[in-house]
N, C-alpha and C positions, 0 to 999 in steps of 0.2 A: 660320551656315552660310557658308564663306568661299566668297570665287567660286574656277571652275576656273584662271582665272589667279594669282591670290593663292595657291593651294594650290599652283601647277608652281611659280611664284618661289619659294615659301616652301621646298621642296620642295628645289630644283636648289641657293637661296642655302643654307640648312644644311647640306648634305652637300657644298659647296665648302668649308667653314666647318666641317666633321669635318673632312677632308681637308689642308687645308691644317694647322689645329694638328697633326693629324697627324706630317705632312712638317716642319713644325717643331721638334716636338720629337725626332724622327730627327735633323735637320740640328744641331741643336744639341746635344743628346747626346753625338753621334757627332764633332761638332769638340772637343765640351770634355773627351770622353774622350782623343782625340789629344792636345792640347793638357798637358791635365793629366799626358799618359803622358810626353809629352817632358822636361816641366818635373819632374818625377818624377825619371826616366830621368837627366836630369843634377844632382839631388840626391845621388840613389844613388851615381853616381861619386864623385862629391865626397866623400861620407862613404867609402866604399869606402878611396878615395884618402888620406883623413889617417887612418884607423883605421890604416896598413897604417904610418905613420908614428910608431906609438906606442909604445916597448919599456920592458919592467920590468928593475929592476937587482936582484939577489935581495941585496945588503950592505946596501943602508938600507930595501930596499922602496920603491922610489919608483919611478915612471914619468916617463919622457924622451917628450917628444911633440916632435919634430924637425918642427914644421912653423914655415914664415918666412909671416907676413900680405903678405909680399911680392910671393910667388908669385902672390896672391888678394885684391888690393887693398880689394876690397869688405869682406872681413873686416875689416879696419879703419873702417868706415863709408861716406860717402857716399850721392848722392841714391836709390840703390837697393843699402843695405846687405845683405850676407849674416850668417850667425850660425851658431856652434857651438859645443858646450858640451861638457866630458868629465866622466863620473860614475867614481864608486866601483861597485862594487855595492850598498853601503849610502847610495846617495845625495850622497857627500861628493864637493863640486866638485872635482876637479882642476887644471883649465884650460881658460877662455872665452875667445871673440872678444875685440877695444877692444870693436869695434861695439855690446857688450851693454851694457857702463859696467856699472851697478849691477843692470842687468835682467837675466833670469834666463828660460831658452829652459821651456815647460812640459816635462817629463819625462814620456815615455808609456812603457811595454813592449811589446814587440813580444809579441802572443801567441803560443806557438809557431811562432816566424815567428822570421826572423833578423834583420828592418829592417820598418818599418812609417810607415806615412806620414799625418800629419795635418795639418787646418788650424788657426789660431787666429788670435785679436787679442793682439799685444802691450800692453803698461801703455799705450807712446805711442802706440797707438792703429793702430799700424800693420801689417795683414794679412800675416802669414806662409805659407808653407807647409814644412816641415820632415819630417823624417825620423828617426829613431832603429835606431838598431844595434847588438844586442850582438855583443862578439868577444871572443875572448881577444889580449891584447897578446904580441910577439914577444920573446921571450927572449932576451938577450946572450946572446954565443957563452960565457962565462966564471962562466958564472951556474948554482947550483947546480939541477942536474936533478932533484935530489928536492924541491924547493918545488912548494906545489900551485898552477898557475896563476889567477890570481882573473878572471872576465870586466869587460870595463869596457862603459859604455854611453856612445855618442856620438851628441849628437843637434846636425842641420845643419841651419840654415832661410836661407829665400832672400826675400826681398821677393815676395809675390804683389799687388802693388797694379795691376800692367802685365798681368795675366796676366786679374784680373777685370775689371780694363776692358775688354780686348779681348774676355771672355764675353757684357760687358753690352753693349757695342756690339754684339754678335752678334745678342742676343737684340732689342735695339731694331731693329737691322737688318731682323732675320724678320718680326717687329712690323707695321715699317713697308712693307713689300716686301707681307705677308699682305694688310696692311690694302688699299693698291692693286688687287690683283689681285682683292678681295672687291670697292670699288667697280668695277672696269671688270668683273667677272663680272655685277656687278646690272645693269650697260649692256647687256651682250650679250645676258642672259635675257628681257630686258625687250624688245627684237629678236628674239628667237628665239623667245617666246613668243608675241609680237603674230601673229608671220606664221604660227607654229605654228596660232593659235587663230584666224585668218581662216579658213580653209574653213569654221568653224562660225558664222562671221561670215555669211559667203559663203549658208549654207544658212537662217538664220535669216532674211536680205536675202528668200529663195525664197518661203519661207512666209508671209512678208509680204503680200506678194503674190498670196496666194491669197485669194481670196474663197467669200464662201459662194454665191454666183448661179454660181461659175464653180471647179467641184471636178474637172473634165479638167484640170487642170493637176499637174503633176509637178516632184519636186526632184529637177534635172537630178544626175545622177553622175560627168562629167567634171571632171577633176585635185582628186578628193577626194582624201584619204592613205585608207589600208586602214582603219586604227580608225574611221572615220566610213561607209562604206560599211554596214553593218549598219546602223546609226543610217537612214542615206537610203534604204534598204532598207524597212525596217521602216514609218518612217512616209508613203511611196509606198501601202505596202498600205493604213494605215489611210486616205489617200485617198480610194482606191478603193473602203473597205467607207462610207465617209462618204457619199461618191458614191453606191454602191448605195443605202443607207438611204436618201438623201437623194430617191433615185431612186423608191424605194417609198414614201415617203412624196408625193412629188406624185402616184404612180398610185393610191394609197389614198384621198385626196382626191378625186382625179376619181372612182373607183368609186363611194365614198358617196356623192357627191353624184350621180352618175349613178343609182344602184342608187336614193336618196331622192327624186330630180325624177319617175321613172315611175309610182310610187304616185301621190304627191302631185298628178300630174298627172292619173292614173284619179277621184283623192277629188274631185278639182274640175271634170274632168267630168260624172262623176257630179250632181253638187249642181248642175253651170250648166244639167243638161237638166233636169233636176230643177223647178228653179224657173221654168222657162219657161213653166210653165202653174198650173190649180192641177191637182190629181190625187188620186183617190182615196186611201184611207189604205193599202190595198193593194201599190197603187203607190210609195208612200212607204217603209210595209217592205219594199219589193221593193230600192229605193234604197239603204233604210240596211243592210241586210242586204251589198248588197252592199259598198259603202264599210267596213264590220266586217271586213270578210274582209280588203278590201287592207289595213285597221290593224292586223290579228295579222300581215300577212306581216312588215308594218314591224317590229311589237313583235317578233318573233324573230329577223328581223334583228339590231336593235338589241341585244337580248340575246344571241347571238350573237357581236358585236363587243365587249361588255361579259366577257364570259368570255375572250378572247381578250387584252381588256388587263390583267385579272388574271393570266393566264399570263403574259404579258411583265413585267409588275411582279413575279412574285414572289410574288402574292399568294396563288393556290391553293396549298397545305401539300398534301404527299399523305402519304395514312396505309394503312402499309401492314398487310394481313389476307391469311388463306387465303382465296382465292378456287375453285368449279371453273368452272373456264372453259367447260367443256360448256353445264353449267348455265345460266352467263352468256351466254354466244350462242344459244339459244333464249330466254331472256329478252328479250333485245334485239331477234329478229326478229319477237318475237308482233304488234308496231304494228304490223307492214306485208304480215303474210302475208296479210288480207285481200285487200290490193290485188296481192297479188304472186300467188296463186289465181285474182284475176279473168283476170290475162292467162298464165293456165298457167304458171309459172314454178316452177323445183323447187329447192329449200333441202336442201343437204345437211350438215349439222352431224358431221363427222367428226374432231372433236375426241372424244380419247377420255374416256370418262367418269370414269372415275378420274382424269384428270389435274389434282392441286390445284398452284396457283398462289400465291406472297406476293406482289401487286401492291394496290395503293388501288383498290378496287371502283368509287367513283364515277366517278374516272378511264376504266378500264375499261369503263364503262356509255355513257358516250361516245363513248367513241373505237368499240365496238362498235359503237355504232347510228348513228352518222355514215357509218362505213363501208356500212353494212345498207343506210340509206336508200339512200343514194348507187349501191349495185347495182341494189338495187327500180326505182330510178328509173331506169336506163338498160339493164337485160337487153332481152335482147327478146324479144319474145311467145314463148314456150313456151320458154323458156329456160333456163339453170341456173346457180345461186349455191353457190358451194362454200366450205367453211370446213377448213382444215388447220391443223395443228400438228405441230411437230418439235423433240426436245430436240436441241441444238449443244454446244458444248461453253462455249462462255459467256455462255448461256442458253437462251433457247427461241424458236424461229419460227413465229408466226401466221401464214398465207397465205389469202388473201382471194378468191378467182375468181370473174369472172362471163362469160359469153357477152354476145356482142351490142356489145363494141368497135366503136367507129368512130374511134378515134383514133386517129396515129401513132404512133411510137418518141417524138419528139422532143415531140410533147405530153404522152407520158406520164408524160417527166420534169415539167412543171409544175403539175401537178394540183392540188398543197399551197400556190400563191401563195394569195393572197389575190383576191378575186373571179374568179378564172379558172371560165374554163366551155368545155365541151367546143365549143357553141352558141356560136358566136362571132357572131350577129347577136343575141344576148342576147332570142331571143323571150321567156325563161321571166324577164326581170326581173319584181322584183317575186313570185313564185313559190320561185326559183332563186337564191340568194345567192352561190355558190362561196365561201363560207365550211367547212360544215363541214369539207371535206377541209384545208386551212388551222387549221382547230381541232382536229384528228387529230392532224396533225402537232405541234403546241406541247404537249400534253401527253404524247404519245408520248417526246420531245425531256424531258418534264418526268420522266416517271417512267425516267429515266436508258435509253432506248433509242434506237432508229433506226427509220425508214420508208422506202421504198423505193416507188413503183412500175412497171410495165411492161407496153405494152402490143404486143403483139404477134398479129398474122391477126383471130383474132375474140374472145381472148382478152384479157380488163383483170386484170391481179394488182394487189394489194399485199400487200405482203412488210414484216410489222412482227416487229422483235427486241426482245423486254426481254432484259435481263438477270439474274444471280442477284440478291439482296437478302441 
């Protein structure tokens, strides 16, 4: 791949070269045509004048050519000689110029024209240009008018060496000038391209100064050309996303450390207390049971982290099948029904019993279970949990609602963040991990859907949209 500078230089020089070649051809052919037109006009005038001096004598069927070379001495010879030759229609030479000597002009007949032009090289190597005319000679006044007039052919030629030399010089001059213009254009293009690409170098320098430990820096847009501004905006947008991603990673690491530190501290505390003195088997069994409960909670958190990692890496592939949503909701609610009944919580599944939706059953089961688990945990005593559904233009929307909301509307927008909990003090650490709804969001997006939460007054609602498949 060529560099951008090389591409611009190649494009500019190639374009200028093509334009110069076109310009040179137009100039050369225009001037050449003009010079030949003047030259040919002179030849034609001489031929017309000389043909007017030819007369036919009927008495002896001869032709008189009253042309004196002294009028035009170039026909006698010299450095730039001229030539003429007069033929009968059958090719018999009537007269030719002294400058020809033993040589002859090339006889060529005009095709359906009174005259024609041609260029050729004579036997002595001299380049000439000639005109040939067909004409009827004048008839003497006392000649027999009944005699059929015979046409003659006159060819007049002149040395074209000077003309050709001028054209060669013109071609050479155009070539030299064009080459000089190309060299100058290359030098100018170098400066122009360097100046034009300098903003890219400035942007590259700014990018080079950005470090992974300081992603708050942004690429300045001042003095940047309009064409580079979209790149600048996209790079700044990328930096913002990277900064947010790094912040989430740091927060994630801190949250994982905090979530693991608390149960580990609990395990160590149980072990330390148990080892302070000899105890009977019942006390050891009780200590081990407490430790096992903490380990199970830690194992649950690690399992959810692994599920999240698999989803983010695209390793959970959704398999589509027909699902009765009402039955799935009832099945997912069953593990929490006893706990909810003890708290006198009412569960209403208002999804149409006949509603069938094509989706991934395993993924939807995890989504429903986590949302219902969250609802059962935070719904107030004697409260209510309700699931409804409605079909919309782009798919279906399932709404989960529960009473007992204690979140603000702003907090309701962050419930899907990793390790976020409404309990700011994290008194439930080791039991509630703040990963359930984060897992829900990842799975919904994997299924091509969207999810959002709203907290208003006493009601907490989750709206899940699944598109048609």
